[in-house]
NUDOGU-283743 format. One record per residue: residue in three letters; x, y, z of N, C-alpha, C, O in turn. Coordinates in steps of 0.05 Angstrom, whole numbers, padded with zeros to 5 digits, always signed. Layout:
N
ALAXYZXYZXYZXYZ...
This chain:
335
MET+00234+00678-00504+00229+00661-00529+00238+00669-00553+00218+00683-00559ASN+00254+00670-00573+00269+00673-00596+00237+00682-00620+00214+00675-00620ARG+00252+00698-00635+00234+00699-00657+00238+00684-00680+00260+00682-00692PRO+00209+00668-00686+00216+00648-00712+00223+00662-00731+00221+00686-00731PRO+00233+00646-00750+00243+00649-00778+00210+00659-00796+00196+00640-00802LEU+00202+00684-00803+00189+00692-00817+00178+00670-00840+00154+00670-00846GLY+00195+00654-00853+00183+00637-00877+00166+00611-00856+00145+00599-00860ALA+00183+00609-00836+00171+00577-00826+00150+00582-00819+00136+00561-00820VAL+00137+00604-00808+00110+00619-00800+00093+00617-00819+00073+00602-00822VAL+00103+00636-00834+00081+00635-00862+00073+00601-00873+00050+00592-00879ARG+00099+00587-00873+00084+00560-00887+00070+00541-00866+00057+00521-00870LEU+00077+00554-00842+00058+00536-00821+00030+00544-00827+00013+00526-00833ILE+00023+00573-00826+00001+00579-00824-00017+00573-00855-00041+00570-00854LEU-00007+00571-00876-00013+00561-00901-00018+00534-00900-00036+00525-00914ALA-00004+00517-00882-00008+00484-00873-00040+00487-00859-00059+00473-00866THR-00040+00507-00837-00067+00505-00816-00091+00516-00835-00115+00514-00829ALA-00084+00529-00858-00105+00541-00871-00116+00503-00890-00139+00494-00890ALA-00093+00492-00900-00107+00471-00916-00118+00451-00897-00135+00435-00904TRP-00108+00454-00869-00126+00435-00849-00152+00446-00840-00168+00432-00828GLY-00156+00469-00844-00180+00482-00840-00202+00476-00861-00226+00475-00855LEU-00189+00469-00891-00207+00463-00907-00222+00433-00908-00240+00424-00921SER-00207+00426-00892-00212+00392-00889-00238+00391-00875-00252+00372-00878PHE-00248+00417-00856-00272+00414-00851-00291+00407-00854-00303+00388-00844PRO-00301+00432-00877-00324+00433-00894-00323+00410-00918-00345+00405-00928THR-00305+00398-00925-00292+00380-00948-00303+00351-00930-00319+00337-00942ALA-00297+00346-00913-00295+00329-00900-00327+00320-00890-00334+00297-00889LYS-00342+00339-00885-00376+00342-00876-00381+00339-00902-00391+00316-00905ALA-00379+00353-00927-00389+00339-00953-00384+00315-00964-00397+00306-00982VAL-00360+00300-00951-00354+00276-00964-00377+00252-00944-00391+00234-00953MET-00376+00261-00920-00391+00242-00900-00423+00242-00907-00439+00224-00904LEU-00424+00265-00916-00459+00270-00930-00457+00246-00955-00469+00225-00954THR-00444+00252-00971-00448+00242-00991-00439+00214-00986-00458+00201-00996GLN-00424+00199-00978-00418+00173-00968-00444+00165-00957-00450+00142-00964ALA-00462+00178-00940-00489+00166-00919-00503+00170-00945-00518+00150-00945ALA-00509+00184-00969-00525+00172-00981-00523+00156-01007-00540+00150-01023LEU-00496+00152-01005-00493+00126-01024-00491+00097-01008-00494+00075-01019LEU-00483+00104-00977-00479+00078-00962-00500+00084-00942-00491+00097-00923PRO-00523+00078-00940-00549+00092-00923-00532+00061-00901-00516+00043-00906ASP-00552+00073-00868-00554+00053-00862-00522+00044-00843-00519+00024-00828ARG-00509+00057-00846-00483+00048-00830-00479+00076-00808-00494+00096-00813THR-00461+00079-00784-00454+00094-00772-00443+00112-00779-00428+00113-00798ASP-00451+00133-00762-00422+00161-00768-00400+00155-00757-00382+00170-00766TRP-00392+00136-00737-00358+00128-00735-00356+00116-00765-00336+00123-00777PHE-00368+00103-00777-00365+00080-00803-00352+00107-00825-00330+00108-00837HIS-00368+00121-00823-00358+00144-00851-00335+00160-00845-00318+00167-00861ALA-00335+00167-00814-00313+00187-00814-00287+00167-00817-00267+00172-00830ALA-00293+00144-00803-00264+00126-00805-00257+00118-00833-00233+00113-00838LEU-00276+00115-00853-00265+00115-00883-00257+00134-00889-00235+00136-00899ILE-00275+00157-00886-00259+00186-00899-00228+00189-00892-00210+00196-00907LEU-00226+00180-00860-00204+00190-00856-00176+00165-00867-00153+00172-00864THR-00183+00138-00879-00168+00121-00886-00169+00124-00911-00147+00116-00920ASN-00187+00134-00932-00180+00137-00957-00164+00161-00950-00140+00154-00950ARG-00165+00182-00945-00139+00202-00943-00112+00189-00934-00093+00195-00948MET-00109+00174-00917-00084+00162-00913-00076+00150-00934-00056+00159-00945VAL-00087+00129-00945-00079+00107-00964-00072+00126-00986-00052+00124-01000PHE-00096+00149-00988-00086+00165-01025-00061+00174-01018-00042+00170-01033ALA-00057+00187-00993-00032+00199-00984-00005+00190-00992+00012+00202-01006VAL-00005+00162-00979+00018+00143-00991+00024+00132-01016+00045+00123-01024ILE+00002+00135-01030+00003+00134-01057+00016+00156-01079+00029+00154-01100LEU+00007+00174-01066+00017+00201-01085+00041+00209-01069+00057+00222-01083MET+00048+00205-01041+00077+00212-01044+00093+00185-01048+00117+00188-01047GLY+00086+00167-01051+00108+00141-01064+00108+00150-01098+00123+00136-01112ALA+00097+00163-01108+00094+00169-01135+00115+00198-01139+00131+00202-01157LEU+00111+00214-01116+00133+00239-01121+00165+00231-01104+00187+00237-01112PHE+00160+00222-01086+00184+00215-01069+00192+00188-01071+00199+00179-01050TRP+00194+00172-01094+00198+00152-01092+00233+00139-01093+00242+00116-01088ARG+00243+00160-01099+00275+00162-01094+00279+00159-01070+00293+00141-01061ASN+00264+00179-01051+00278+00188-01023+00274+00156-01006+00289+00145-00989LEU+00244+00142-01019+00232+00122-00999+00252+00104-01008+00263+00092-00989TRP+00260+00097-01030+00286+00081-01037+00306+00079-01020+00317+00056-01016ARG+00314+00098-01008+00341+00109-00987+00331+00108-00957+00344+00118-00939LEU+00307+00095-00953+00292+00105-00923+00315+00089-00908+00327+00069-00914ARG+00318+00109-00882+00334+00103-00866+00317+00096-00835+00294+00102-00828ARG+00336+00083-00823+00318+00067-00799+00304+00091-00783+00281+00089-00776ARG+00318+00112-00776+00308+00131-00764+00282+00148-00770+00267+00158-00754GLU+00282+00147-00793+00258+00162-00813+00239+00146-00806+00217+00155-00799VAL+00246+00116-00807+00220+00100-00798+00203+00094-00769+00180+00086-00767TRP+00222+00101-00750+00216+00106-00728+00208+00137-00722+00199+00141-00700GLN+00212+00155-00738+00204+00180-00739+00172+00172-00745+00154+00173-00728GLY+00170+00164-00774+00147+00162-00786+00116+00150-00761+00094+00160-00757ILE+00133+00124-00749+00124+00108-00734+00110+00126-00709+00086+00122-00703GLU+00121+00139-00698+00117+00155-00671+00095+00173-00680+00073+00174-00670LEU+00103+00189-00703+00082+00213-00707+00063+00190-00717+00042+00192-00704GLY+00062+00172-00731+00034+00161-00738+00016+00149-00718-00008+00145-00723LEU+00029+00145-00695+00017+00130-00675+00002+00147-00661-00022+00145-00658PHE+00017+00167-00651+00009+00202-00640-00019+00205-00653-00041+00202-00642GLY-00010+00213-00683-00038+00227-00691-00055+00206-00710-00075+00216-00720GLY-00047+00175-00715-00075+00163-00713-00088+00156-00699-00111+00158-00707PHE-00085+00145-00669-00106+00146-00649-00109+00169-00640-00124+00167-00620GLY-00103+00192-00644-00108+00222-00635-00132+00227-00650-00152+00237-00641MET-00129+00217-00679-00155+00225-00705-00178+00207-00698-00202+00213-00697LEU-00163+00178-00692-00198+00163-00678-00211+00171-00659-00235+00173-00659LEU-00194+00176-00637-00210+00189-00614-00225+00208-00622-00249+00206-00625GLN-00210+00231-00626-00226+00259-00640-00248+00247-00656-00270+00247-00645THR-00246+00234-00684-00274+00228-00696-00296+00209-00682-00319+00211-00690HIS-00290+00192-00661-00300+00174-00648-00323+00199-00629-00347+00201-00631ALA-00305+00215-00613-00321+00228-00595-00339+00254-00606-00354+00266-00591GLN-00337+00262-00636-00352+00281-00647-00382+00262-00663-00399+00273-00677THR-00380+00239-00658-00405+00226-00661-00421+00226-00629-00445+00221-00632VAL-00415+00229-00607-00433+00232-00583-00428+00263-00570-00439+00268-00548ILE-00415+00281-00581-00407+00314-00563-00417+00335-00592-00417+00328-00615PRO-00423+00351-00585-00427+00374-00609-00400+00381-00622-00379+00378-00610ALA-00404+00391-00649-00377+00399-00658-00365+00413-00646-00343+00406-00636SER-00381+00443-00640-00365+00459-00619-00351+00451-00593-00330+00463-00586THR-00359+00436-00581-00345+00422-00556-00324+00411-00564-00303+00415-00551SER-00325+00393-00589-00301+00377-00600-00276+00400-00606-00254+00401-00594ALA-00286+00417-00624-00266+00439-00634-00254+00455-00610-00231+00464-00613PHE-00268+00460-00585-00257+00470-00564-00234+00455-00552-00211+00462-00548PHE-00247+00432-00546-00230+00411-00529-00199+00396-00544-00180+00384-00534THR-00205+00403-00573-00173+00403-00582-00160+00416-00582-00138+00409-00590GLN-00163+00436-00574-00144+00462-00577-00125+00470-00551-00109+00488-00546PHE-00136+00442-00534-00127+00442-00511-00093+00436-00512-00079+00436-00492THR-00082+00428-00546-00054+00426-00541-00048+00450-00544-00028+00451-00559CYS-00058+00476-00536-00042+00495-00536-00031+00502-00503-00010+00514-00497ILE-00046+00493-00490-00040+00497-00461-00019+00463-00451-00004+00462-00432PHE-00024+00439-00468-00013+00421-00463+00016+00420-00473+00034+00406-00463VAL+00018+00441-00498+00045+00437-00507+00069+00448-00482+00090+00438-00476PRO+00055+00474-00473+00079+00494-00462+00076+00476-00432+00097+00476-00420LEU+00062+00466-00422+00063+00452-00399+00085+00429-00401+00104+00428-00385ALA+00080+00409-00425+00101+00394-00434+00129+00401-00431+00146+00390-00417VAL+00131+00427-00449+00156+00434-00451+00169+00451-00421+00192+00455-00414ALA+00156+00455-00416+00166+00462-00384+00171+00438-00361+00187+00437-00342TRP+00153+00423-00369+00162+00393-00351+00181+00382-00359+00196+00372-00342LYS+00188+00379-00388+00221+00368-00397+00240+00386-00386+00259+00377-00372GLY+00237+00409-00391+00263+00433-00386+00265+00439-00353+00281+00454-00341ARG+00242+00422-00343+00248+00427-00312+00243+00462-00306+00257+00473-00289CYS+00225+00477-00321+00229+00506-00318+00200+00509-00310+00186+00488-00312LYS+00190+00530-00303+00162+00544-00294+00149+00552-00328+00166+00556-00345PRO+00120+00553-00335+00123+00558-00364+00126+00593-00356+00125+00605-00334ILE+00132+00604-00388+00137+00627-00389+00104+00647-00380+00086+00636-00392LEU+00098+00662-00370+00072+00678-00366+00064+00686-00394+00041+00685-00402ARG+00082+00694-00407+00076+00709-00441+00059+00681-00452+00039+00681-00466VAL+00072+00658-00443+00059+00638-00462+00034+00628-00457+00019+00621-00475MET+00027+00626-00421+00007+00615-00417-00019+00638-00419-00043+00631-00421ILE-00012+00663-00418-00035+00685-00426-00044+00681-00454-00068+00684-00461ALA-00024+00673-00473-00028+00680-00501-00052+00645-00507-00075+00644-00514SER-00041+00633-00502-00052+00601-00497-00084+00601-00486-00102+00588-00497LEU-00088+00617-00464-00116+00625-00451-00129+00636-00479-00148+00626-00492LEU-00112+00665-00486-00124+00678-00508-00138+00654-00527-00162+00656-00533VAL-00127+00638-00534-00129+00620-00561-00153+00610-00550-00173+00618-00561LEU-00155+00594-00531-00171+00574-00519-00202+00596-00522-00223+00586-00529ALA-00200+00619-00516-00215+00637-00510-00237+00640-00539-00261+00639-00543GLY-00211+00646-00558-00217+00654-00580-00233+00624-00601-00253+00629-00616CYS-00223+00602-00598-00235+00582-00604-00255+00587-00595-00271+00597-00610ALA-00263+00582-00570-00290+00577-00555-00313+00599-00562-00336+00595-00557VAL-00304+00622-00573-00319+00645-00586-00328+00633-00618-00350+00633-00628LEU-00308+00624-00628-00307+00617-00664-00328+00596-00662-00348+00599-00676SER-00328+00577-00649-00340+00553-00646-00372+00549-00633-00389+00531-00637GLY-00375+00574-00613-00408+00570-00607-00403+00560-00582-00423+00554-00570PHE-00380+00557-00571-00376+00527-00550-00394+00542-00523-00392+00566-00518GLN-00409+00525-00507-00430+00538-00484-00414+00516-00463-00408+00493-00471ALA-00409+00527-00437-00397+00523-00415-00417+00501-00405-00412+00477-00400ASP-00439+00512-00404-00463+00498-00395-00467+00467-00396-00474+00451-00379GLY-00456+00465-00433-00460+00443-00441-00444+00416-00437-00449+00394-00447ILE-00420+00424-00414-00400+00396-00409-00411+00383-00386-00423+00390-00366GLY-00406+00364-00395-00417+00342-00369-00395+00324-00365-00399+00306-00348PHE-00370+00323-00378-00345+00313-00375-00356+00284-00380-00350+00267-00363ARG-00369+00279-00398-00369+00251-00412-00352+00237-00426-00331+00249-00432PRO-00356+00207-00435-00328+00199-00449-00327+00213-00475-00305+00210-00485GLY-00337+00223-00485-00339+00244-00503-00320+00262-00496-00297+00259-00505GLU-00324+00275-00486-00310+00301-00484-00275+00294-00468-00254+00307-00469TRP-00282+00263-00452-00252+00251-00441-00242+00240-00470-00217+00242-00472GLU-00248+00234-00482-00233+00225-00510-00225+00255-00521-00201+00259-00526THR-00239+00269-00525-00227+00295-00546-00200+00296-00527-00179+00295-00538ILE-00202+00298-00501-00185+00308-00483-00155+00291-00487-00132+00300-00485LEU-00161+00269-00490-00138+00254-00495-00120+00255-00523-00096+00254-00527ALA-00146+00258-00541-00137+00264-00566-00123+00288-00568-00105+00287-00584ALA-00128+00308-00557-00112+00330-00547-00082+00324-00543-00065+00336-00556VAL-00077+00306-00523-00051+00302-00503-00038+00285-00531-00016+00292-00540LEU-00051+00264-00544-00036+00251-00565-00030+00275-00596-00013+00271-00614PHE-00043+00290-00596-00036+00311-00617-00010+00331-00608+00005+00344-00622THR-00008+00327-00577+00016+00343-00564+00036+00329-00568+00057+00339-00573GLY+00033+00304-00567+00061+00282-00568+00069+00280-00602+00089+00269-00610GLN+00054+00289-00614+00055+00289-00645+00068+00319-00646+00092+00316-00650ILE+00062+00341-00645+00077+00359-00640+00104+00361-00632+00123+00372-00644LEU+00104+00347-00606+00132+00352-00590+00152+00338-00603+00176+00344-00603ALA+00138+00312-00620+00161+00294-00628+00173+00303-00654+00190+00290-00666LEU+00164+00322-00663+00181+00336-00691+00208+00346-00683+00228+00343-00698GLU+00210+00362-00654+00232+00369-00652+00257+00359-00640+00277+00372-00634ARG+00254+00326-00637+00266+00314-00629+00292+00312-00635+00297+00298-00654PRO+00313+00324-00620+00342+00322-00634+00348+00295-00648+00362+00298-00669CYS+00343+00271-00643+00353+00247-00656+00339+00253-00690+00349+00247-00712TYR+00317+00263-00685+00307+00262-00714+00314+00286-00732+00303+00288-00754GLN+00332+00305-00723+00341+00335-00734+00352+00319-00762+00337+00330-00779ASN+00366+00303-00776+00376+00303-00800+00363+00281-00815+00374+00268-00833ASN+00329+00276-00805+00318+00259-00821+00305+00270-00847+00291+00291-00843ASP+00307+00259-00873+00285+00271-00894+00255+00265-00887+00245+00242-00885MET+00245+00287-00883+00224+00290-00876+00193+00279-00889+00171+00273-00880ARG+00208+00282-00916+00183+00265-00938+00179+00242-00927+00158+00232-00919SER+00206+00232-00926+00200+00194-00926+00187+00191-00891+00169+00173-00888ALA+00193+00204-00870+00178+00203-00854+00154+00205-00849+00141+00187-00837ALA+00146+00223-00856+00114+00239-00870+00097+00214-00889+00073+00211-00888THR+00110+00204-00901+00096+00176-00919+00099+00150-00899+00084+00131-00903VAL+00118+00150-00879+00105+00123-00858+00085+00130-00840+00067+00115-00831MET+00091+00160-00834+00068+00167-00817+00043+00161-00827+00029+00149-00811PHE+00034+00166-00851+00009+00169-00867+00005+00137-00874-00017+00130-00883LEU+00022+00121-00872+00020+00092-00869+00009+00079-00846-00010+00062-00845VAL+00024+00089-00827+00015+00085-00803-00007+00088-00791-00015+00073-00774LYS-00018+00107-00799-00045+00122-00800-00070+00108-00807-00090+00103-00794ALA-00064+00103-00831-00080+00082-00856-00082+00054-00832-00102+00052-00817LEU-00059+00033-00830-00062+00020-00813-00082+00019-00786-00098+00001-00781ILE-00077+00034-00776-00099+00040-00749-00122+00039-00755-00138+00025-00743LEU-00128+00060-00780-00161+00062-00785-00168+00042-00803-00192+00045-00808VAL-00160+00026-00814-00172+00001-00834-00192-00010-00809-00216-00006-00806PRO-00177-00023-00794-00197-00043-00779-00225-00031-00772-00246-00044-00773ALA-00222+00000-00764-00250+00014-00759-00269+00005-00784-00287-00010-00779VAL-00265+00013-00807-00272+00005-00826-00288-00012-00833-00311-00010-00840CYS-00268-00033-00830-00280-00064-00834-00299-00073-00813-00318-00089-00820TRP-00295-00064-00786-00315-00067-00769-00345-00054-00768-00363-00061-00754GLY-00346-00032-00790-00375-00026-00792-00381-00021-00817-00395-00002-00823VAL-00371-00037-00836-00372-00033-00865-00406-00051-00860-00424-00038-00870HIS-00412-00069-00851-00435-00085-00858-00463-00071-00838-00467-00074-00814ALA-00479-00059-00856-00501-00048-00847-00508-00057-00814-00509-00044-00793SER-00512-00086-00819-00522-00098-00795-00508-00099-00781-00487-00109-00790GLN-00505-00092-00752-00484-00094-00731-00489-00122-00724-00508-00137-00728GLY-00459-00127-00712-00458-00158-00700-00455-00175-00716-00453-00197-00706THR-00454-00175-00743-00452-00200-00757-00427-00192-00777-00422-00169-00784ALA-00419-00207-00782-00401-00205-00803-00407-00201-00836-00423-00212-00851PRO-00389-00180-00839-00394-00168-00872-00401-00193-00891-00395-00217-00888THR-00414-00181-00908-00427-00205-00935-00412-00194-00961-00410-00170-00967VAL-00406-00208-00969-00398-00195-01000-00419-00181-01023-00415-00180-01047ALA-00437-00172-01012-00452-00145-01023-00447-00121-01005-00455-00098-01012ASP-00432-00126-00979-00427-00102-00973-00403-00095-00977-00398-00071-00979TRP-00382-00117-00979-00358-00102-00987-00359-00088-01020-00347-00067-01025THR-00372-00101-01036-00388-00094-01062-00393-00062-01060-00376-00046-01068ALA-00415-00054-01051-00428-00034-01034-00408-00007-01038-00412+00014-01051LEU-00383-00018-01019-00361-00003-01006-00347-00003-01035-00343+00020-01044ALA-00341-00021-01049-00326-00011-01069-00336+00002-01089-00320+00008-01106SER-00360+00009-01092-00376+00019-01112-00378+00053-01104-00387+00070-01120ILE-00370+00058-01081-00367+00084-01076-00340+00104-01089-00336+00129-01087TYR-00328+00086-01100-00302+00095-01110-00306+00099-01142-00285+00101-01155ALA-00327+00100-01154-00341+00094-01179-00351+00127-01181-00350+00141-01202ASN-00361+00135-01156-00372+00176-01156-00358+00187-01158-00343+00190-01139ALA-00353+00204-01187-00337+00227-01190-00326+00255-01171-00304+00265-01166PRO-00360+00262-01162-00355+00274-01139-00344+00276-01117-00332+00294-01106LEU-00350+00245-01109-00338+00234-01081-00303+00239-01091-00285+00249-01078LEU-00303+00231-01111-00271+00220-01111-00258+00251-01113-00237+00256-01101LEU-00270+00267-01126-00255+00294-01129-00251+00308-01099-00230+00318-01092MET-00273+00307-01081-00277+00314-01057-00255+00302-01042-00241+00315-01028THR-00252+00276-01045-00230+00262-01033-00204+00268-01044-00185+00266-01028GLY-00199+00274-01060-00181+00286-01074-00170+00317-01067-00147+00325-01070ILE-00189+00331-01058-00177+00354-01043-00172+00348-01017-00152+00359-01008LEU-00182+00334-01001-00172+00325-00972-00142+00316-00971-00125+00323-00954THR-00138+00298-00993-00118+00284-00991-00096+00304-01010-00075+00298-00999VAL-00093+00317-01024-00076+00341-01032-00071+00364-01013-00049+00372-01004PHE-00091+00371-01010-00077+00402-00989-00083+00398-00962-00069+00410-00946SER-00105+00379-00953-00111+00371-00923-00095+00359-00914-00089+00364-00891THR-00078+00335-00928-00060+00312-00915-00032+00320-00925-00014+00329-00911VAL-00031+00312-00955+00003+00311-00960+00007+00337-00960+00029+00341-00949TYR-00005+00361-00967+00011+00389-00964+00012+00393-00940+00034+00399-00931SER-00009+00392-00922-00004+00397-00899+00016+00393-00881+00032+00409-00871TYR+00013+00361-00877+00029+00358-00860+00055+00349-00872+00072+00348-00855ALA+00064+00342-00901+00092+00350-00906+00099+00374-00893+00117+00374-00876THR+00082+00403-00902+00093+00423-00889+00100+00427-00862+00120+00440-00856MET+00086+00418-00844+00091+00420-00819+00113+00400-00809+00131+00408-00794THR+00113+00378-00816+00143+00364-00816+00165+00369-00827+00186+00359-00817ARG+00166+00386-00848+00183+00398-00846+00192+00429-00843+00213+00436-00854TRP+00178+00447-00829+00179+00472-00826+00179+00475-00800+00191+00493-00790GLN+00161+00452-00781+00150+00467-00756+00182+00454-00743+00179+00455-00718PRO+00206+00444-00748+00228+00447-00725+00245+00471-00734+00267+00473-00723LEU+00240+00487-00748+00251+00517-00740+00233+00535-00724+00242+00558-00725VAL+00212+00532-00710+00205+00541-00689+00197+00525-00669+00198+00500-00671SER+00191+00536-00650+00192+00519-00620+00164+00508-00623+00147+00517-00638SER+00161+00490-00607+00134+00470-00607+00116+00487-00594+00092+00481-00598THR+00121+00507-00578+00099+00520-00573+00089+00541-00589+00065+00546-00589GLN+00106+00552-00602+00103+00571-00625+00080+00553-00645+00058+00559-00652ALA+00090+00538-00648+00076+00516-00664+00045+00509-00663+00028+00510-00681GLY+00042+00501-00636+00019+00500-00622+00000+00524-00627-00023+00527-00635LEU+00014+00537-00621-00005+00568-00619-00015+00572-00654-00039+00574-00659ILE+00003+00572-00673-00001+00580-00699-00019+00555-00705-00041+00563-00712TYR-00017+00529-00704-00039+00512-00711-00071+00513-00695-00091+00500-00702ALA-00070+00531-00677-00095+00536-00664-00105+00561-00674-00118+00576-00660THR-00098+00567-00701-00108+00593-00721-00130+00560-00737-00135+00563-00761GLU-00137+00544-00730-00142+00522-00753-00171+00530-00755-00180+00531-00778PRO-00188+00537-00732-00227+00543-00731-00226+00572-00747-00244+00575-00765LEU-00209+00593-00743-00208+00612-00763-00218+00607-00786-00240+00614-00795PHE-00194+00585-00800-00189+00583-00834-00214+00568-00834-00228+00573-00853ALA-00226+00548-00814-00246+00530-00826-00268+00538-00826-00287+00528-00836THR-00266+00569-00808-00298+00585-00814-00302+00589-00837-00321+00580-00850LEU-00274+00612-00847-00280+00626-00871-00283+00601-00891-00300+00602-00908TRP-00264+00576-00889-00276+00564-00912-00299+00557-00917-00309+00554-00939ALA-00310+00551-00887-00347+00544-00896-00366+00566-00905-00390+00561-00910LEU-00357+00590-00908-00368+00609-00916-00369+00606-00951-00380+00622-00966VAL-00359+00588-00957-00355+00587-00995-00366+00559-00997-00383+00554-01013LEU-00356+00541-00982-00345+00514-00997-00369+00494-01005-00371+00479-01024PRO-00390+00500-00982-00416+00479-00972-00427+00484-00998-00423+00466-01014GLY-00438+00503-01005-00452+00506-01031-00447+00495-01045-00462+00476-01053TRP-00419+00502-01058-00404+00489-01089-00412+00460-01080-00431+00450-01092PHE-00401+00447-01061-00403+00419-01057-00430+00407-01057-00430+00383-01061ALA-00449+00418-01053-00479+00411-01054-00490+00411-01076-00508+00395-01081ARG-00477+00433-01097-00485+00430-01124-00476+00404-01136-00489+00387-01148LEU-00444+00406-01126-00426+00382-01141-00440+00356-01136-00444+00342-01156ALA-00449+00345-01108-00456+00319-01109-00481+00320-01104-00488+00297-01099GLY-00499+00333-01103-00530+00332-01098-00533+00327-01073-00540+00304-01067ILE-00530+00342-01059-00532+00345-01028-00543+00368-01021-00545+00389-01034HIS-00554+00362-00987-00561+00384-00977-00542+00402-00961-00542+00393-00938TYR-00526+00423-00962-00507+00439-00944-00504+00458-00949-00491+00461-00970PRO-00511+00476-00938-00517+00501-00940-00491+00521-00933-00474+00509-00919ASN-00485+00544-00938-00457+00556-00933-00464+00567-00905-00487+00570-00897GLU-00441+00573-00890-00453+00582-00856-00455+00615-00863-00453+00628-00884GLN-00460+00620-00843-00462+00662-00840-00445+00672-00822-00443+00665-00798LEU-00428+00692-00836-00413+00701-00819-00420+00725-00799-00428+00747-00806THR-00415+00716-00772-00421+00729-00748-00403+00746-00732-00379+00746-00733SER-00418+00758-00717-00394+00783-00696-00381+00763-00686-00356+00764-00686SER-00394+00743-00677-00369+00719-00665-00339+00714-00677-00317+00712-00664PHE-00344+00711-00703-00321+00709-00709-00299+00733-00711-00276+00726-00713PHE-00306+00760-00711-00281+00778-00719-00278+00772-00680-00256+00775-00671LEU-00288+00767-00671-00282+00770-00632-00259+00746-00632-00235+00748-00626GLY-00273+00726-00641-00251+00698-00643-00227+00701-00653-00207+00689-00644ALA-00226+00719-00677-00205+00716-00700-00188+00736-00679-00165+00729-00674LEU-00194+00755-00671-00182+00782-00657-00166+00770-00632-00143+00779-00628LEU-00178+00749-00616-00169+00742-00595-00141+00719-00603-00120+00722-00592ILE-00146+00698-00624-00128+00681-00634-00104+00699-00651-00082+00688-00650VAL-00104+00722-00664-00088+00741-00680-00066+00751-00652-00042+00746-00651CYS-00082+00764-00632-00068+00773-00615-00056+00752-00600-00032+00756-00599ALA-00061+00735-00589-00044+00710-00573-00025+00703-00598-00003+00709-00590ASN-00024+00695-00620+00000+00693-00640+00019+00715-00638+00043+00713-00632GLY+00007+00734-00644+00026+00764-00638+00046+00761-00616+00070+00764-00619MET+00033+00753-00592+00043+00755-00568+00070+00738-00567+00089+00746-00554LEU+00070+00713-00582+00091+00695-00591+00105+00703-00617+00126+00715-00613LEU+00102+00702-00626+00116+00716-00657+00137+00736-00658+00159+00734-00670LEU+00125+00759-00642+00145+00773-00629+00167+00780-00614+00162+00784-00590PRO+00194+00784-00624+00213+00776-00603+00206+00793-00566+00195+00813-00558GLY+00220+00769-00554+00213+00778-00523+00246+00783-00517+00263+00777-00533ARG+00249+00794-00492+00270+00793-00469+00279+00763-00465+00262+00745-00464ALA+00307+00759-00463+00326+00738-00459+00311+00738-00434+00299+00756-00424ARG+00315+00711-00424+00296+00707-00399+00315+00672-00390+00316+00652-00404THR+00324+00676-00366+00334+00653-00349+00322+00637-00343+00311+00645-00323PRO+00312+00605-00348+00287+00591-00339+00296+00599-00310+00315+00611-00301VAL+00272+00585-00298+00271+00577-00265+00264+00558-00259+00240+00553-00262PRO+00283+00535-00246+00271+00513-00238+00245+00509-00226+00236+00527-00211ALA+00234+00489-00230+00201+00494-00221+00201+00486-00190+00183+00493-00174ASP+00228+00469-00184+00230+00470-00156+00244+00485-00140+00257+00477-00121GLY+00240+00519-00151+00266+00540-00150+00259+00549-00124+00275+00554-00106LEU+00226+00553-00119+00217+00570-00097+00220+00547-00070+00214+00553-00047
């Protein structure tokens, strides 16, 4: 495995840090929405957060790169659709699962992309997975388990766990779609804009389904009026803006631009640092959001498990980012 360009690695790490920012910010948005729109399900609030992020992202990308969008090509549309379908349904499944399983379990199973990506690459190339890659992937899973406080005795492989595993499979597809040769010459800003639009179209029905406080009946004018009223709440708009600018537009635009310069396996391991950044953001941001929006959301505390988990994840990435010896692929049926 070749050493990836340092500039691409640094930018993908920054994108991952922006993704990590979404965890405490989205939690603060959900708490604020719940105070403004009580009696709605957690599923509705999660879908509303994601939908707002994607719709605002489309508007922002259109304002910034309208010239590129005016020259939108068919392959960029197809790539955006492909990325949007993988990512949109993956986010939908992951978000729904978080309403029925602990956050630590969700964080752990989401990082199964670290295993699925190298296995998919090996299957596609009809080669055995590189031992160094598999060891690094297992180190990342162990680090994420420590960071999230995951407890193995809490696994029951109920629908929530299976939904999260399926979401990880879809996220794997999203990572692999970025390195397809047929999309090599695409304008990635245009493709990313289409991706945001597709994700929004996937998520909007979930918002419409849950907008009514009384489940099982059609939404009323009062329900839609209450929904519209949240867009007049300044703290909520500010936090949603943070999610849109940093955790959506910047992170995804950076991913689509720079990931093709590294291997999908290396990218999957870099993205697995997300829980580390999420933990760091959660040390300082919740208290600030609480004062801003008038909600109860205390800062998290740093524990010894953070340092152990961070060490495992950093070591895993170091194994893949350092240059290795040339290796001749061995067919999987070669034994």
